[in-house]
N, C-alpha and C positions, 0 to 999 in steps of 0.2 A: 631630516634629509630632504633636499629639494628633488623635484622630478628629474632634473638634469643629472644630479648626482646618482639617483636610483638607476637611471638608464645606463650611465657609465659603469656603475658597479655590476649590473647584470651583464653588460657587454664584456667586461673583464672576466666575469665568471664563465661566460660562454666560451671564451678563448681557451680557458683551462679545460673545459669539458671537451672541446674539440681535439685536445691533445691526449685525452684519457679514454680508456675503454669504459663501456657501460651500456645499459639498456635504454630503450626509448621511454619506458614508463617512468623510471626514476628521473630521467632528464625532464620530461614534461611536468612531473610533480614538483621538482625543485624550481623550475622556471616559473610556474604559476604561483607558487608560494612567494617567490621573490617579487613577482609583479604586485601581489597584494601588499607585501611588506613595504613596497616602494610607493604605495598610494594609488595603484591602478587596480581598481576593484574588479576581480574576475571571479565569477561563481562557477563557471563551467568552461572547459576548453577541450577541443578535439584536435588531434594531430593524426594525419594519415599519409601514407606514401606507398607507391608501387614498389614491389620487390622483384627479384629474379629467383624463382624457386619452381621446381617441377609441379608442385601441387598448390602453392599459395600465390595468388596474384597480387594482393595488397594487404596491408596491415593498418588497423585503426586503433587509436588510444583515446579514451574519453576520461578526462579528469573532472572531478566535482569537489568543491571545497568541503573538507572534512570527511571525504569518503575515499574508497579504494578506486584505483584506476581500472576501468573496464577495457579489456583487450579483445579485439575481434580480428580473426584472419579470414580473408575473403578468398575462398578456394577457386581454382581455375575451372572446376566443373560446376560452379554455382553461378547462375545468371543473375543479373542485377534485379533487385526487388523494385516494386513500384515506389516504395518510400524513398529509395536511393535516387531513382530517376526523377522524382519530384523535389529533390533536395538542392540546396545551394552548391553542394559538392559537385553534383552532376552538371549543374549549370556552368560552373567554372571550367570543368573538364571539357565540356562541349564547346566552349567559346574561348579559343586560344588567346584572343586579344584582351580579354577581360581578366584582370588580376585580383580584383577585390569586390566584395559585396558588403555593404553596410546597411543595416536596417534598424532604425529606432523602433522600439516596441511600445512606447507610451507617447502621449502628447499628440498634437495635431498632425505631425508628420509620420505617425506610426504606419508601418507598411507590413502586410502579411501576404506576400505573393508566393511564399513557400509554406506548405502545411506545417513544417516543424516550428515555424516562428510562433504560431498560435500556441503550440505546446510549451514553448519556452516562456511565453508571456504568462501562461497559466501557472508556471512554476516560479513566477516572480522575477523573471528576466526583463530588464528595461531596455537593453541595447545589445545588438548582435553584429559581429563583424567576422568575415572569413577572408583569408588571403591565400593566394597561390604563388609559390616561389619555385619556378622551374629549375631543375638541374638534370644532368645527363646520366646519372646513375640509374641502372635498371630501365634504360630507355628501350621501348618497344616500338617498332614501326607502326605509325598510325595512332600512337597513344602518347600523349604528353606525360612526362615523368617529372617528379619533384615532390615537394611537400605541400600539403594543404593544412592550414592551421586556423582554427576559429576561436573566438573569445566571446563569452556572454557575460554581461555585467548585470548586477542587481543593485547598483548604485541608483539613488532616486533620480538623478539627472542623466544616467547612462554614462557613456564615455565622453570625457571632456575633449576639446581639441588637442590639449597637451597629451592626453592619454592615447589618442589616435596616432599622433605623431610619434610617440614612444613605441607603440606596437609596430608601426610601419618601419621604424628604424631597427627594431630588435628581430623582426621576423626573418630577414635574410641571414642574420647571424645564427639564429636557431637553425635555419635550413642548412647552413654550412656544417654545423655539428652533426645534424641528422644525416647529411649526405656522406660525411666521413664514416659514420657508424654503419650506414647502409652499404657503403662500398665494401667494408670488411665483411658484413653479413652476406652480401652477394658472393664475395670471393669464397667464403666458407661453404655456402650453398652449392656453388658450382663445383668445387673440389669434392664435396661429399657426394654429389650426384654422379660425377664422372670417374672418380678414382676411389671413392669410399671414405668413410670417416677417419679411420686410422691413418691411411695413406695421406689424406688431406691435411691432417694435423701435423704429420711429419714434414710435408712440403712447406707448410706455413712456418714451421720451426726452423727452416733453413736448409733442409736436406734436399737440395736441388742440383747437386753435383753428380755428373755421370760416374757410375761405379760406386755411389754411396749406397751400400747394401747392409742390411741387418739380418743376421742369422736367427731364425726362429724355429721352434718346434711347433708343428701345427697338424691338426686334422684337416684333410683336404677333401673337398667335394668337387667332383667334375661331373656336370650334368649336361646331357646332350639330347636333342630331340631326334628320335629315329624317324626317318621318312621325310626329312626336311628337303633334301635335294630333289627328290621326285616330286614333292608337292610344289616346290618353288618353280619347277619347270612348267607347270600348268596354271600358275597363279600370278597375276600381275603384281608389280612391285609394291604398290600401295596396299593391296589386299594382304600380301605376305607380311609386310611390316606390321599391319594391324593384328594379324594372327599371332605373330611372334610376341607382340606386346601383351596379348591376352595370356599366352602361355607363361611369359615371364612374371606376370602378376600372380600366377599360381605357384611359381618356383621360388621366387626371391623372398617374399615375406617369411616363410618358415626359417630361413637362414638369419635374416636380420632380427627377427623377433627373439631369437635365442642368442644374440650377441655375436653372430658370425659376421664376416666381412666379404662382400661381393667384390672381387678384385677385377674381374674382367668379363665382358660379354664377347664371345667369339662366334659371331654369326648366330647360329642356333644353340650355342653352348654357353655355359656359365661356369666360371671358376670361383670357388669360395673357400675360405679357410676359417678355422676356429683355433685361435692361439692357445697353446698350453701354458703360457706364461704364468697366469694367475690361478689356474685350476689344476687339479690332479688329472692325470691322463684318463682315468676311467670316467670322470665326470664330463670332460670335454667329449670323449668318445660317445657317451650316451646322448649328449646334446646334439652332436653332429649326426648320429644315426637317426635320432628322432626327427631332425630337420629333413633328412633325405626321405624318410618314410612319409612324412606329411606332404612333401612336395609330390611324391609319387601318388599318394592318395588323392590329392587335389586334381592332378592331371587325369587320373583314372575316372573320377567322378564327373569331371567336366567333359571328358571325351564321351562318356556314356550318354550325357544329355545331348551333345552335338550329333552323335550317331543316329539318334532317333529322328532327327531332321535332315539326315543325309548330308550334314556339313562335314567338311574335311577335318581330319584329326591327325595328330602325331603322337607317338608314344615317347615316354621319357625314360632314358637310361641314366643311371647314376653309379659312379665309382666312388667309394669311400676309402681313403688311405690315410696313413699317418707317417710323418717323416720330418726331416730337417730341410728347410728351404731357405733361400736367400730372397729377402724382401727389400726392394729399393729401386734405384734408377738404372735403367738400361736404355741405350739409344746412341744417337750420333749428334755431335755438335750441340746445338740448342734445341733439338727436338728429342725429348726423352719420354719414356714410358715408365710409370711406376707400377711394377709388377712383381710377381713371385716366380723364381726360377729354381732349378735344381733337379737332381735325379728323382726325388719323390714326386714332383709334378709330372715328369715324363712317365713314371711308373703308373700314376693315376690315369693318364691318358691311355696307356696300353691296356690297363684293366677295363676301362670303359669300352674299349674297342672289342672286347670279348663278349659283351652283353648280348649282342644279336646272335652270335654263334652258339652261345650257351642257353639261349632262350630265357634270359633273365633280365629283369629291368633294374636290379640292384646287385652289385658285386662289392664285396668288402675284402680288403687286403689282409694278408696274414699278419702284418705288423699292427694294423688297426685292431684285429680280433684279439691279439695278444694283450693289448692295452685295455680293451673294452671289457674289463672283468665284470662290470655290472650288467653287461649285455650278453654274457656267455650263453645263457639259456635260450636266447632268441636267434643266435647265429647257427646256420646250417651249412655244413661243408658241401662244396660242389666239386671237390677234387683238386688235384695239383695241375697247374697249367703253366706253359711257357709263355712269358711275356716277350714280345718282340723287342730285341735290343737289350734284354736283361739276361745275364749269364746263367741264372739258375731258375728252376721251376719254383713256384710258390703255391701254397694252398689258398684257395679263394673260398669265400663264404657268401651266403645270401641270408635273407630274412623271409620267412613265410608269413606274409601279412595279408 
């Protein structure tokens, strides 16, 4: 096979990859294997791209001939290391007009202006090239987005002019596949972040018509921060947002870690559900109740620590209910909200509203208590109460914790 034939074959293969789903690691692995099969000797390759995710800033993949691909996520709370700042990657990102760095590592023209190049030479690398291919997926203001791709050769003479030409031709095609997969990943990340994983999956499956609702039986958690209004009146907006985020970090993980779905943030409130579809009622109820108790424990512990420093605190109230709800699209025209509606949601709201008056931070509905057979010994009745807008009184419960 000639070099021209190899490049054309890889180009055709990349077109097929652009039309298919798949991961970046498998894409890079097959790409590098095909380069080697086509006579372009690559011992090591790195591919990286910025993404759009609440906790992950960028992703990197390192391929080595005969080894497994190393995957590294660069989190948003992690600053750049000195090794990164001294790397060819940082150099390309800091210099928008420069698209390529090529460094021979043997012979009279060998250049070692980046520390990693000496490490590569010591590993038997003879030639190194990295390219930047910009595209607009996951573009952040002030930061260039796109794909970074490097190749390191261990061929005695490094990359030939024909190899360099082939890599320059193939890099944009690889970037096109990467951008297509990244666009889908970003779409999923955004949907998961703003509407939840289950709702996001349904939206991507085509459920975007107004009135497209699915009836589900679920345990419902309605969590609300007591004292929010009073505190917000004496706290500036930025400080209040930061404080809410801190509280939500205590409230949300207990739900998500147990397979629950956060459907909505409502100012200082959180609406969550645990579907009964795949589990028995008593198992779901035990899971939902444990999530509520852990959230309350987290807030109580955190408040105790803040109170010692005279920092402002808010108490958490939680209503736990069980019922049938409608889960889907509600809205007007082309502006929809994927949410849960129904009498059970309204009843959960009415129960939560009683927490302050009953001096309880956790109230459990009669329907939930009847289904939570594994939790019967933990539930303590607080009597029968009238729920606003509900025709009959119902017995409510709490947990002594």
